[in-house]
N, CA, C and O of each residue as an XYZ file, in Angstrom:
752
protein
N      34.544     23.753    -18.980
C      33.541     22.922    -18.427
C      33.901     21.784    -17.886
O      34.835     21.305    -18.529
N      33.490     20.927    -16.715
C      33.887     20.006    -16.267
C      32.943     18.917    -16.560
O      31.897     19.127    -17.174
N      33.330     17.638    -16.088
C      32.792     16.581    -16.488
C      31.288     16.263    -16.114
O      30.508     15.580    -16.778
N      31.060     16.861    -14.987
C      29.668     16.802    -14.188
C      28.704     17.615    -15.286
O      27.745     17.074    -15.837
N      29.060     18.828    -15.490
C      28.450     19.759    -16.402
C      28.129     19.070    -17.693
O      27.018     19.209    -18.204
N      29.297     18.149    -18.374
C      29.164     17.781    -19.550
C      28.235     16.506    -19.668
O      27.848     16.194    -20.794
N      27.903     15.847    -18.714
C      26.847     14.746    -18.431
C      25.631     15.469    -18.788
O      24.956     15.050    -19.728
N      25.247     16.603    -18.081
C      24.051     17.263    -18.461
C      23.732     17.747    -19.694
O      22.574     17.797    -20.109
N      24.903     18.186    -20.442
C      24.992     18.964    -21.722
C      24.661     17.730    -22.808
O      24.018     17.869    -23.849
N      25.263     16.482    -22.305
C      25.282     15.214    -23.220
C      23.621     14.797    -23.242
O      23.075     14.590    -24.326
N      22.934     14.699    -22.075
C      21.559     14.529    -22.242
C      20.784     15.424    -22.893
O      19.924     15.082    -23.705
N      21.060     16.734    -22.552
C      20.254     17.620    -23.258
C      20.575     17.845    -24.820
O      19.795     18.499    -25.513
N      21.670     17.319    -25.313
C      21.912     17.119    -26.558
C      21.332     16.165    -27.417
O      21.196     16.368    -28.624
N      20.939     14.997    -26.766
C      20.081     13.967    -27.307
C      18.668     14.383    -27.245
O      17.850     13.989    -28.076
N      18.364     15.191    -26.248
C      16.876     15.502    -26.157
C      16.431     16.828    -27.085
O      15.302     17.293    -27.239
N      17.793     17.307    -27.689
C      17.807     18.346    -28.782
C      17.316     19.793    -28.147
O      16.507     20.575    -28.646
N      18.091     19.930    -26.814
C      17.573     21.070    -26.217
C      18.885     21.909    -25.757
O      18.958     22.609    -24.748
N      19.756     21.718    -26.577
C      21.091     22.800    -26.567
C      21.118     23.866    -27.656
O      20.917     23.620    -28.846
N      21.384     25.070    -27.153
C      21.531     26.019    -28.029
C      23.024     25.943    -28.829
O      23.829     25.101    -28.430
N      23.317     26.649    -29.732
C      24.455     26.833    -30.571
C      25.920     26.875    -29.350
O      26.822     26.038    -29.302
N      25.796     27.882    -28.630
C      26.847     28.002    -27.746
C      27.142     26.846    -27.152
O      28.208     26.297    -27.432
N      26.197     26.238    -26.172
C      26.260     25.107    -25.453
C      26.858     23.777    -26.190
O      27.589     22.955    -25.638
N      26.375     23.720    -27.641
C      26.728     22.738    -28.229
C      28.401     22.712    -28.624
O      29.156     21.740    -28.640
N      28.690     24.158    -28.938
C      30.149     24.158    -28.969
C      31.109     24.091    -27.990
O      32.310     23.841    -28.101
N      30.264     24.413    -26.745
C      31.147     24.011    -25.446
C      31.233     22.626    -25.149
O      32.239     22.126    -24.648
N      30.182     21.974    -25.450
C      30.124     20.384    -25.284
C      31.251     19.917    -26.395
O      32.236     19.298    -25.993
N      31.123     20.170    -27.565
C      32.042     19.475    -28.479
C      33.540     19.964    -27.974
O      34.394     19.080    -27.911
N      33.923     21.330    -27.606
C      35.220     21.444    -27.144
C      35.698     20.446    -25.944
O      36.837     19.989    -25.841
N      34.551     20.182    -25.010
C      34.832     19.462    -24.006
C      35.116     17.985    -24.659
O      36.094     17.303    -24.351
N      34.457     17.728    -25.281
C      34.491     16.136    -25.682
C      35.803     15.936    -26.493
O      36.360     14.839    -26.505
N      36.284     17.000    -27.164
C      37.693     16.967    -27.943
C      38.850     16.689    -26.728
O      39.728     15.843    -26.899
N      38.760     17.457    -25.538
C      39.633     17.338    -24.521
C      39.496     16.134    -23.670
O      40.541     15.585    -23.319
N      38.268     15.601    -23.255
C      37.964     14.649    -22.413
C      37.570     13.348    -23.332
O      36.647     13.206    -24.134
N      38.643     12.426    -22.907
C      38.365     11.021    -23.615
C      37.176     10.244    -22.981
O      36.401      9.626    -23.711
N      37.011     10.268    -21.513
C      36.030      9.610    -20.771
C      34.789     10.182    -21.386
O      34.045      9.364    -21.927
N      34.419     11.496    -21.398
C      33.099     11.940    -21.964
C      33.077     11.636    -23.425
O      32.053     11.146    -23.902
N      34.133     11.886    -24.194
C      33.805     11.397    -25.490
C      33.437      9.961    -25.540
O      32.507      9.639    -26.279
N      34.022      9.109    -24.878
C      33.478      7.628    -25.033
C      32.242      7.473    -24.804
O      31.473      6.901    -25.577
N      31.890      8.040    -23.561
C      30.293      8.122    -23.175
C      29.549      8.700    -24.234
O      28.548      8.074    -24.585
N      29.803      9.697    -24.784
C      29.011     10.402    -25.759
C      28.780      9.552    -26.977
O      27.650      9.434    -27.451
N      29.879      8.932    -27.511
C      29.775      7.924    -28.585
C      28.834      6.695    -28.240
O      27.968      6.302    -29.021
N      29.082      6.116    -26.986
C      28.104      5.040    -26.643
C      26.523      5.576    -26.627
O      25.602      5.012    -27.217
N      26.422      6.653    -25.911
C      24.953      7.141    -26.156
C      24.422      7.386    -27.430
O      23.212      7.263    -27.623
N      25.348      7.787    -28.496
C      24.955      8.088    -29.644
C      24.577      6.687    -30.339
O      23.520      6.591    -30.962
N      25.387      5.698    -30.229
C      25.122      4.370    -30.663
C      23.768      3.833    -30.459
O      23.055      3.252    -31.277
N      23.489      4.182    -28.992
C      22.186      3.568    -28.315
C      21.108      4.374    -28.954
O      20.110      3.754    -29.319
N      21.150      5.531    -29.127
C      20.096      6.415    -29.892
C      19.826      5.971    -31.078
O      18.656      5.807    -31.426
N      21.104      5.648    -32.070
C      21.016      5.383    -33.375
C      20.379      3.968    -33.324
O      19.318      3.880    -33.943
N      20.741      3.048    -32.818
C      20.045      1.769    -32.693
C      18.547      1.860    -32.488
O      17.817      1.097    -33.121
N      17.997      2.828    -31.564
C      16.752      2.958    -31.119
C      15.964      3.583    -32.004
O      14.764      3.347    -31.857
N      16.294      4.389    -32.979
C      15.851      4.916    -34.296
C      15.607      4.176    -35.327
O      14.566      4.273    -35.977
N      16.710      3.214    -35.632
C      16.575      2.340    -36.558
C      15.712      1.134    -36.324
O      15.183      0.555    -37.273
N      15.550      0.717    -34.992
C      14.558     -0.347    -34.693
C      13.249      0.248    -34.194
O      12.712     -0.183    -33.174
N      12.721      1.270    -34.941
C      11.263      1.822    -34.359
C      10.158      0.673    -34.678
O       9.156      0.516    -33.980
N      10.449     -0.063    -35.753
C       9.363     -1.269    -36.185
C       9.112     -2.176    -34.967
O       7.971     -2.527    -34.669
N      10.273     -2.573    -34.222
C      10.312     -3.330    -32.964
C       9.616     -2.673    -31.707
O       9.291     -3.279    -30.687
N       9.442     -1.293    -31.967
C       8.836     -0.591    -30.766
C       7.468     -0.407    -30.630
O       6.837     -0.271    -29.582
N       6.995     -0.414    -31.950
C       5.522     -0.304    -32.263
C       4.756     -1.613    -31.314
O       5.067     -2.788    -31.117
N       3.781     -0.872    -30.929
C       3.013     -2.120    -30.167
C       1.924     -2.789    -31.206
O       1.525     -2.156    -32.184
N       1.496     -4.069    -30.917
C       0.631     -4.700    -31.993
C      -0.506     -3.926    -32.025
O      -0.760     -3.131    -31.120
N      -1.488     -4.146    -33.358
C      -2.613     -3.355    -33.578
C      -3.644     -3.540    -32.442
O      -4.385     -2.607    -32.133
N      -3.697     -4.686    -31.843
C      -4.848     -4.934    -30.911
C      -4.524     -4.885    -29.408
O      -5.085     -5.403    -28.442
N      -3.110     -3.857    -29.552
C      -2.462     -3.815    -28.023
C      -3.759     -3.290    -26.985
O      -4.078     -3.893    -25.960
N      -4.351     -2.173    -27.435
C      -5.107     -1.657    -26.554
C      -6.609     -2.553    -26.272
O      -7.335     -2.222    -25.334
N      -6.892     -3.447    -26.980
C      -7.944     -4.181    -26.525
C      -7.097     -5.598    -25.747
O      -7.884     -6.297    -25.108
N      -5.993     -5.967    -25.733
C      -5.603     -6.800    -24.960
C      -5.226     -6.070    -23.631
O      -4.930     -6.781    -22.671
N      -5.215     -5.109    -23.534
C      -4.939     -4.502    -22.372
C      -6.297     -4.270    -21.512
O      -6.367     -4.524    -20.309
N      -7.308     -3.783    -22.246
C      -8.529     -3.815    -21.849
C      -9.313     -4.923    -21.319
O     -10.117     -4.899    -20.388
N      -8.908     -6.022    -22.151
C      -9.294     -7.378    -21.719
C      -8.501     -7.760    -20.361
O      -9.122     -8.122    -19.362
N      -7.306     -7.674    -20.382
C      -6.601     -8.119    -18.983
C      -7.319     -7.265    -17.801
O      -7.677     -7.835    -16.771
N      -7.497     -5.977    -17.983
C      -8.099     -5.034    -16.847
C      -9.286     -5.775    -16.503
O      -9.477     -6.053    -15.319
N     -10.059     -6.110    -17.339
C     -11.508     -6.755    -17.183
C     -11.326     -8.043    -16.442
O     -11.934     -8.291    -15.401
N     -10.457     -8.868    -17.018
C     -10.258    -10.019    -16.135
C      -9.906     -9.828    -14.744
O     -10.510    -10.374    -13.821
N      -8.797     -8.946    -14.587
C      -8.102     -8.569    -13.115
C      -9.340     -8.131    -12.269
O      -9.490     -8.558    -11.124
N     -10.287     -7.210    -12.895
C     -11.322     -6.689    -12.065
C     -12.291     -7.625    -11.885
O     -13.102     -7.340    -11.004
N     -12.476     -8.810    -12.538
C     -13.667     -9.885    -12.413
C     -12.965    -10.726    -11.344
O     -13.692    -11.234    -10.491
N     -11.562    -10.952    -11.275
C     -11.006    -11.635    -10.255
C     -10.871    -11.307     -8.837
O     -10.777    -12.073     -7.878
N     -10.879     -9.852     -8.882
C     -10.626     -8.946     -7.596
C     -12.172     -8.988     -7.088
O     -12.379     -9.264     -5.906
N     -13.280     -8.713     -7.980
C     -14.451     -8.820     -7.301
C     -14.884    -10.132     -6.781
O     -15.501    -10.294     -5.728
N     -14.497    -11.096     -7.639
C     -14.605    -12.520     -7.054
C     -14.320    -12.867     -5.753
O     -15.035    -13.495     -4.972
N     -12.702    -12.194     -5.498
C     -12.131    -12.507     -4.309
C     -12.719    -11.750     -3.137
O     -12.879    -12.207     -2.005
N     -13.041    -10.445     -3.589
C     -14.025     -9.529     -2.337
C     -15.349    -10.225     -2.052
O     -15.826    -10.230     -0.917
N     -15.968    -10.840     -3.142
C     -17.238    -11.609     -2.896
C     -16.875    -12.746     -1.817
O     -17.451    -12.765     -0.729
N     -15.961    -13.627     -2.140
C     -15.579    -14.670     -1.398
C     -15.488    -14.323     -0.009
O     -16.114    -14.885      0.889
N     -14.553    -13.223      0.152
C     -14.013    -12.561      1.614
C     -15.497    -12.194      2.262
O     -15.826    -12.420      3.427
N     -16.363    -11.540      1.180
C     -17.647    -10.943      2.249
C     -18.556    -12.272      2.633
O     -19.256    -12.163      3.639
N     -18.587    -13.313      2.022
C     -19.135    -14.460      2.259
C     -18.906    -14.975      3.835
O     -19.689    -15.107      4.775
N     -17.462    -15.205      3.686
C     -16.729    -15.537      5.062
C     -16.951    -14.718      6.071
O     -17.310    -15.150      7.166
N     -16.759    -13.396      5.821
C     -17.204    -12.240      6.830
C     -18.764    -12.461      7.303
O     -18.970    -12.536      8.514
N     -19.788    -12.561      6.456
C     -21.095    -12.839      6.728
C     -21.125    -14.032      7.632
O     -21.509    -13.808      8.780
N     -20.840    -15.072      7.371
C     -20.881    -16.132      7.885
C     -20.437    -16.244      9.546
O     -21.045    -16.847     10.431
N     -19.120    -15.423      9.657
C     -18.500    -15.097     10.802
C     -19.416    -14.130     11.896
O     -19.474    -14.187     13.124
N     -20.008    -13.350     11.057
C     -20.867    -12.402     11.717
C     -22.092    -12.984     12.392
O     -22.586    -12.613     13.456
N     -22.567    -14.122     11.461
C     -23.947    -14.562     11.846
C     -23.483    -15.560     13.122
O     -24.174    -15.678     14.133
N     -22.418    -16.141     12.951
C     -21.835    -17.158     14.214
C     -21.842    -16.232     15.478
O     -22.444    -16.478     16.523
N     -21.141    -15.225     15.239
C     -21.076    -14.385     16.720
C     -22.339    -13.915     16.821
O     -22.754    -14.052     17.972
N     -23.062    -13.454     16.144
C     -24.793    -13.049     16.559
C     -25.238    -14.285     17.246
O     -25.598    -14.078     18.405
N     -25.308    -15.494     16.849
C     -25.926    -16.744     17.140
C     -25.323    -16.902     18.749
O     -26.120    -17.017     19.681
N     -24.084    -16.896     18.940
C     -23.441    -17.008     20.258
C     -23.899    -16.094     21.128
O     -24.331    -16.488     22.210
N     -23.888    -14.836     20.842
C     -24.385    -13.731     21.500
C     -25.673    -13.897     21.969
O     -25.915    -13.695     23.159
N     -26.582    -14.258     21.148
C     -27.962    -14.685     21.551
C     -28.046    -15.761     22.416
O     -28.786    -15.718     23.399
N     -27.428    -16.630     22.178
C     -27.666    -17.894     23.209
C     -27.182    -17.534     24.515
O     -27.888    -17.720     25.506
N     -25.775    -16.922     24.609
C     -25.385    -16.399     25.934
C     -26.519    -15.360     26.630
O     -27.041    -15.446     27.742
N     -26.692    -14.454     25.687
C     -27.652    -13.491     26.303
C     -28.909    -14.169     26.958
O     -29.232    -14.092     28.143
N     -29.536    -14.829     25.983
C     -30.753    -15.539     26.379
C     -30.743    -16.422     27.724
O     -31.627    -16.484     28.578
N     -29.555    -17.063     27.682
C     -29.433    -18.125     29.099
C     -29.338    -17.037     30.103
O     -29.945    -17.311     31.139
N     -28.753    -15.884     30.095
C     -28.460    -15.003     31.190
C     -29.915    -14.432     31.386
O     -30.268    -14.242     32.550
N     -30.706    -14.170     30.474
C     -31.853    -13.569     30.844
C     -32.807    -14.628     31.555
O     -33.612    -14.295     32.425
N     -32.628    -16.044     31.069
C     -33.279    -17.044     31.412
C     -33.209    -17.283     32.980
O     -34.194    -17.562     33.665
N     -31.727    -17.116     33.528
C     -31.241    -17.251     34.895
C     -32.008    -16.051     35.582
O     -32.647    -16.224     36.619
N     -31.915    -14.887     34.982
C     -32.486    -13.721     35.603
C     -33.889    -13.812     36.005
O     -34.362    -13.278     37.009
N     -34.522    -14.524     35.154
C     -36.122    -14.492     35.018
C     -36.309    -15.429     36.091
O     -37.058    -15.099     37.011
N     -35.735    -16.558     36.111
C     -35.838    -17.473     37.283
C     -35.338    -17.478     38.749
O     -35.827    -17.952     39.774
N     -34.288    -16.845     38.521
C     -33.636    -16.724     40.156
C     -33.041    -15.025     40.073
O     -31.838    -14.811     39.918
N     -33.855    -14.111     40.175
C     -33.496    -12.721     40.299
C     -32.398    -12.464     41.540
O     -31.363    -11.854     41.269
N     -32.571    -12.805     42.524
C     -32.045    -12.745     43.743
C     -30.481    -13.340     43.603
O     -29.544    -12.740     44.131
N     -30.302    -14.517     42.878
C     -29.098    -14.968     42.644
C     -28.087    -14.057     41.689
O     -26.858    -14.084     41.747
N     -28.885    -13.255     40.809
C     -28.073    -12.227     39.768
C     -27.805    -11.069     40.741
O     -26.727    -10.483     40.634
N     -28.640    -10.701     41.635
C     -28.302     -9.573     42.564
C     -26.836    -10.035     43.454
O     -25.782     -9.401     43.485
N     -27.065    -10.978     43.954
C     -25.609    -11.706     44.782
C     -24.492    -11.780     44.076
O     -23.396    -11.503     44.562
N     -24.708    -12.249     42.582
C     -23.492    -12.203     41.722
C     -22.978    -11.144     41.475
O     -21.749    -11.109     41.424
N     -23.739     -9.952     41.244
C     -23.456     -8.662     41.095
C     -23.204     -7.992     42.246
O     -22.874     -6.841     41.956
N     -23.205     -8.153     43.282
C     -22.578     -7.481     44.621
C     -21.269     -8.201     44.731
O     -20.265     -7.513     44.913
N     -21.148     -9.585     44.636
C     -19.931    -10.205     44.630
C     -19.020     -9.625     43.770
O     -17.974     -9.160     44.224
N     -19.293     -9.587     42.496
C     -18.387     -8.922     41.268
C     -17.922     -7.638     41.834
O     -16.706     -7.452     41.809
N     -18.751     -6.630     42.389
C     -18.552     -5.649     42.556
C     -17.591     -5.234     43.984
O     -17.006     -4.151     44.033
N     -17.531     -6.077     44.932
C     -16.773     -6.154     45.842
C     -15.411     -6.836     45.702
O     -14.486     -6.639     46.491
N     -15.341     -7.804     44.445
C     -14.003     -8.184     44.065
C     -13.337     -7.137     43.257
O     -12.109     -7.211     43.237
N     -13.979     -6.020     42.478
C     -13.595     -5.311     41.798
C     -12.859     -4.005     42.591
O     -11.807     -3.438     42.296
N     -13.771     -3.742     43.675
C     -13.205     -3.040     44.693
C     -11.944     -3.411     45.485
O     -11.129     -2.547     45.809
N     -11.836     -4.347     45.706
C     -10.599     -5.029     46.344
C      -9.689     -5.280     45.629
O      -8.601     -5.516     46.153
N      -9.833     -5.313     44.147
C      -8.709     -5.080     43.091
C      -8.021     -3.830     43.037
O      -6.810     -3.631     43.144
N      -9.077     -2.901     42.832
C      -8.713     -1.449     42.691
C      -8.119     -0.906     44.143
O      -7.213     -0.078     44.053
N      -8.468     -1.226     45.230
C      -7.679     -1.143     46.629
C      -6.367     -1.509     46.591
O      -5.528     -0.697     46.980
N      -5.974     -2.783     46.121
C      -4.803     -3.644     46.065
C      -3.863     -2.776     45.013
O      -2.677     -2.505     45.200
N      -4.505     -2.476     44.088
C      -3.613     -2.043     42.565
C      -3.038     -0.470     43.460
O      -1.854     -0.165     43.606
N      -4.260      0.356     43.969
C      -3.811      1.688     44.408
C      -2.814      1.627     45.581
O      -2.047      2.583     45.699
N      -2.738      0.607     46.468
C      -1.763      0.329     47.504
C      -0.377      0.047     46.877
O       0.702      0.507     47.252
N      -0.647     -0.910     45.711
C       0.993     -1.203     45.229
C       1.384     -0.103     44.553
O       2.606      0.021     44.472
N       0.640      0.850     43.972
C       1.145      1.870     43.131
C       1.586      2.908     44.171
O       2.351      3.792     43.787
N       1.165      2.889     45.497
C       1.646      3.966     46.578
C       2.727      3.629     46.885
O       3.621      4.474     46.832
N       3.044      2.210     47.333
C       4.244      1.561     47.561
C       5.447      1.773     46.743
O       6.554      2.177     47.100
N       4.960      1.372     45.394
C       6.065      1.459     44.380
C       6.627      3.106     44.474
O       7.833      3.285     44.645
N       5.851      4.091     44.374
C       6.142      5.376     44.573
C       6.930      5.779     45.664
O       7.873      6.554     45.501
N       6.589      5.266     46.893
C       7.371      5.580     48.152
C       8.763      4.892     47.979
O       9.809      5.363     48.425
N       8.663      3.765     47.306
C      10.221      3.016     47.077
C      10.926      3.954     46.303
O      12.005      4.387     46.708
N      10.307      4.414     44.945
C      11.380      5.032     44.039
C      11.819      6.350     44.806
O      12.996      6.707     44.752
N      10.987      6.987     45.435
C      11.220      8.316     45.768
C      12.339      7.941     47.138
O      13.201      8.768     47.435
N      12.227      6.789     47.812
C      13.201      6.637     48.905
C      14.664      6.358     48.321
O      15.705      6.682     48.893
N      14.572      5.683     47.050
C      15.771      5.224     46.551
C      16.417      6.585     45.943
O      17.605      6.851     46.125
N      15.622      7.346     45.275
C      16.051      8.434     44.611
C      16.579      9.592     45.659
O      17.388     10.427     45.253
N      16.095      9.622     47.035
C      16.668     10.460     47.989
C      18.031      9.875     48.663
O      18.964     10.592     49.024
N      18.001      8.690     48.754
C      19.311      7.909     49.114
C      20.543      8.041     48.143
O      21.720      8.181     48.476
N      19.986      7.962     46.782
C      21.307      8.115     46.087
C      21.631      9.420     45.944
O      22.816      9.587     45.654
N      20.808     10.664     46.077
C      21.055     11.863     46.010
C      21.867     12.155     47.295
O      22.911     12.790     47.145
N      21.465     11.717     48.697
C      22.157     11.890     49.597
C      23.642     11.230     49.542
O      24.657     11.843     49.873
N      23.618      9.950     49.096
C      25.087      9.520     49.106
C      25.906     10.307     48.177
O      27.096     10.465     48.447
N      25.378     10.845     47.059
C      26.353     11.147     45.965
C      26.217     13.038     46.036
O      26.627     13.688     45.075
N      25.700     13.638     47.083
C      25.416     14.991     47.113
C      26.629     15.646     46.546
O      26.520     16.349     45.542
N      27.915     15.436     47.196
C      29.117     16.194     46.809
C      29.480     15.882     45.484
O      29.893     16.820     44.801
N      29.405     14.624     44.916
C      29.522     14.369     43.324
C      28.689     15.302     42.522
O      29.166     15.937     41.581
N      27.445     15.388     42.890
C      26.344     16.229     42.109
C      26.926     17.776     42.169
O      26.930     18.405     41.111
N      27.313     18.275     43.117
C      27.839     19.566     43.177
C      29.127     19.616     42.446
O      29.213     20.620     41.739
N      30.077     18.886     42.412
C      31.198     18.946     41.595
C      30.935     18.781     40.124
O      31.578     19.340     39.235
N      29.816     17.868     39.942
C      29.671     18.150     38.284
C      28.869     19.166     37.865
O      28.886     19.505     36.681
N      28.072     19.773     38.773
C      27.315     21.143     38.461
C      28.503     22.225     38.392
O      28.442     23.092     37.520
N      29.449     22.196     39.180
C      30.497     23.191     38.868
C      31.198     23.040     37.689
O      31.433     23.938     36.880
N      31.618     21.557     37.589
C      32.275     21.315     36.037
C      31.317     21.766     34.822
O      31.786     22.220     33.778
N      30.079     21.621     35.020
C      29.148     21.948     33.833
C      29.102     23.428     33.657
O      29.047     23.890     32.518
N      29.123     24.267     34.791
C      29.239     25.918     34.692
C      30.658     26.253     34.135
O      30.818     27.199     33.363
N      31.663     25.469     34.538
C      33.049     25.857     33.933
C      33.031     25.656     32.335
O      33.344     26.458     31.455
N      32.634     24.531     32.253
C      32.559     24.020     30.529
C      31.820     24.996     29.692
O      32.193     25.427     28.601
N      30.587     25.334     30.406
C      29.863     26.202     29.747
C      30.502     27.499     29.444
O      30.352     28.002     28.331
N      31.211     28.076     30.368
C      31.939     29.280     30.491
C      32.897     29.441     29.497
O      33.020     30.433     28.779
N      33.698     28.241     29.476
C      34.546     28.057     28.314
C      34.279     27.948     27.142
O      35.028     28.458     26.309
N      33.093     27.227     26.749
C      32.430     27.094     25.482
C      32.107     28.390     24.898
O      32.400     28.728     23.751
N      31.318     29.279     25.986
C      30.914     30.643     25.321
C      32.034     31.290     24.974
O      31.931     31.822     23.869
N      33.331     31.482     25.644
C      34.363     32.154     25.533
C      34.829     31.753     24.105
O      35.020     32.560     23.195
N      34.967     30.587     24.033
C      35.476     30.016     22.456
C      34.631     30.531     21.448
O      35.175     31.182     20.557
N      33.296     30.355     21.410
C      32.391     30.969     20.474
C      32.672     32.407     20.481
O      32.918     32.800     19.341
N      32.723     33.378     21.418
C      33.048     34.746     21.155
C      34.365     34.946     20.532
O      34.509     35.857     19.717
N      35.251     34.236     20.822
C      36.740     34.394     20.260
C      36.628     33.980     18.782
O      37.309     34.488     17.891
N      35.670     32.973     18.591
C      35.745     32.579     17.021
C      34.925     33.695     16.294
O      35.245     33.980     15.139
N      34.005     34.270     16.831
C      33.120     35.232     16.156
C      33.956     36.695     15.935
O      33.473     37.622     15.286
N      34.977     36.734     16.431
C      35.926     37.899     16.352
C      35.304     38.987     17.677
O      35.241     40.216     17.648
N      34.983     38.255     18.548
C      34.745     39.064     19.778
C      33.202     39.762     19.841
O      32.778     40.446     20.773
N      32.470     39.402     18.589
C      31.120     40.326     18.485
C      30.338     39.462     19.556
O      30.745     38.333     19.829
N      29.220     39.991     20.159
C      28.299     39.503     21.130
C      28.802     39.962     22.366
O      28.210     39.694     23.412
């Protein structure tokens, strides 16, 4: 048995999960290994102390009541915080709604008083959107032409370098495949 196995056996020993053969193996290892024997002794002392001090480990009689009381307090605080957040949220929703009603109402007032002005504004806005989209499309077209031109220029300038790199890649792949086949005993 090695030290790693003995660690597992030591824990199982204190869990009372070892059969007689495994206990004998553990005892034999502990006789031969000073490090594991010291660890076993330390663990044994710890478990002995725990068993002797069980009265300190017993919870108080009203422990359950204390826990339930604490849970109720935490739930109340959480609910209160949630209600506070809901209040702020409701105020914000009402403020945004009021602003929307004022803005929408003023727009409707203008439309009812001057409908021709609204039509002119709408036409002007559509013309501006059309001009913006046309400029954006022209810019994208120009960028595409520039990128294709630069790529073609680089390819044309380094054409022979790309050919040499391609040939080197094929040679390297061939050598790699040969190394794999020879490493596998020539199968494949």
